[in-house]
Structures are given as structure tokens and as C-alpha cells.
C-alpha positions as CSV (number, residue, x, y, z in Angstrom):
1,M,-2.1,-18.6,-8.9
2,I,-0.1,-17.2,-6.7
3,P,2.1,-19.2,-4.9
4,A,1.3,-19.6,-1.2
5,L,4.1,-17.6,0.6
6,A,3.1,-18.5,4.0
7,P,2.9,-21.8,5.8
8,E,-0.3,-23.8,6.5
9,L,-1.0,-24.9,9.3
10,M,-3.2,-27.6,10.0
11,T,-5.2,-28.5,13.1
12,Q,-8.4,-31.4,14.0
13,R,-10.9,-28.4,13.2
14,L,-8.9,-24.9,11.3
15,C,-6.4,-24.8,8.8
16,L,-4.3,-21.6,9.3
17,R,-3.3,-20.3,5.6
18,M,-2.0,-17.7,3.4
19,P,-4.9,-15.2,2.8
20,R,-6.9,-15.5,-0.1
21,L,-8.7,-12.8,-2.2
22,A,-12.5,-13.8,-1.5
23,D,-11.1,-13.1,2.4
24,F,-11.4,-9.5,2.2
25,E,-15.0,-8.8,1.7
26,A,-15.5,-10.5,5.8
27,W,-13.1,-7.9,6.6
28,A,-14.2,-4.7,5.3
29,K,-17.8,-6.1,6.2
30,F,-16.4,-6.6,9.7
31,F,-14.5,-3.1,9.8
32,A,-17.0,-1.4,8.4
33,S,-19.0,-2.6,11.9
34,A,-19.4,-0.3,15.6
35,R,-17.5,-3.9,16.5
36,S,-13.9,-2.8,15.2
37,V,-14.0,0.0,17.4
38,H,-10.6,-1.6,19.7
39,E,-8.9,-3.1,16.1
40,G,-8.4,1.1,14.5
41,G,-12.0,1.0,13.1
42,P,-14.2,1.5,11.6
43,K,-13.1,2.2,8.4
44,D,-14.8,2.9,5.3
45,R,-13.4,0.2,2.1
46,L,-11.2,2.1,0.4
47,A,-9.4,2.0,4.3
48,A,-9.5,-1.1,5.1
49,W,-8.2,-2.4,1.5
50,Q,-5.5,-0.1,2.4
51,H,-5.0,-2.1,5.9
52,W,-5.5,-5.4,4.5
53,A,-3.7,-5.2,1.5
54,A,-0.2,-4.4,3.9
55,D,-1.1,-6.7,6.3
56,V,-1.0,-9.8,3.0
57,A,2.1,-7.9,2.0
58,L,4.3,-8.4,5.2
59,W,4.5,-12.0,3.8
60,S,6.5,-10.9,0.8
61,L,8.5,-8.1,1.9
62,K,9.5,-9.9,5.7
63,G,8.8,-13.7,5.7
64,Y,5.7,-12.8,8.3
65,G,2.3,-11.8,7.8
66,P,-0.9,-12.9,8.9
67,F,-3.5,-15.6,8.5
68,G,-6.7,-16.2,7.2
69,V,-8.1,-19.3,9.5
70,E,-10.3,-21.3,7.8
71,D,-13.0,-23.9,9.3
72,R,-11.7,-27.2,7.6
73,A,-15.2,-29.5,7.6
74,T,-17.3,-26.8,5.7
75,G,-13.8,-24.5,4.0
76,A,-15.9,-21.1,5.5
77,Y,-13.1,-18.4,6.4
78,L,-13.3,-17.5,10.2
79,G,-11.3,-14.4,10.6
80,E,-8.0,-13.6,10.8
81,V,-4.9,-14.0,12.8
82,G,-1.7,-13.2,13.2
83,I,2.2,-12.5,15.8
């Protein structure tokens, strides 16, 4: 297991945490859709992977990056937020 580089932030309903590899599937699905047009998409799977991996790498390279957002009640991945 890779040690966490990002803090975990908890609210009553959400957990903001380090992105996980399993999060990528939802990311790729979003970027394959027309809904991603305002986020630089649509992108094919390789381009989505490159974008996602570069964002996640910010934690180790710069000390900040995106948070994966998880529903605390269900553990469901809801998306990503960042500065």
C-alpha cells in the first residue's frame, strides 16, 4: 500500500482523500462523455489517463493536488475537487 500523501478531510457526509486507482474508471467514463466539454474533453482513455495521472502526481511533486470525494455512508466515489 502506498502511504497517503494527502490529508483526509472529513465532513458529516463526505471524505476528501487521496485519489485511488479505482477512481480512474469514473474519471475515464466522464471524460469519454460530452459532459466533459467544459473540462477539456471529451478525451479518449489514454488522454484521460495522462490527465488523471498528472493530477494525482501533483501530491508528490508539489504537495497539493486533487481530492477524491467519497460518500462516507456508502463509500461511493462521487468525483474530484481541487484548488
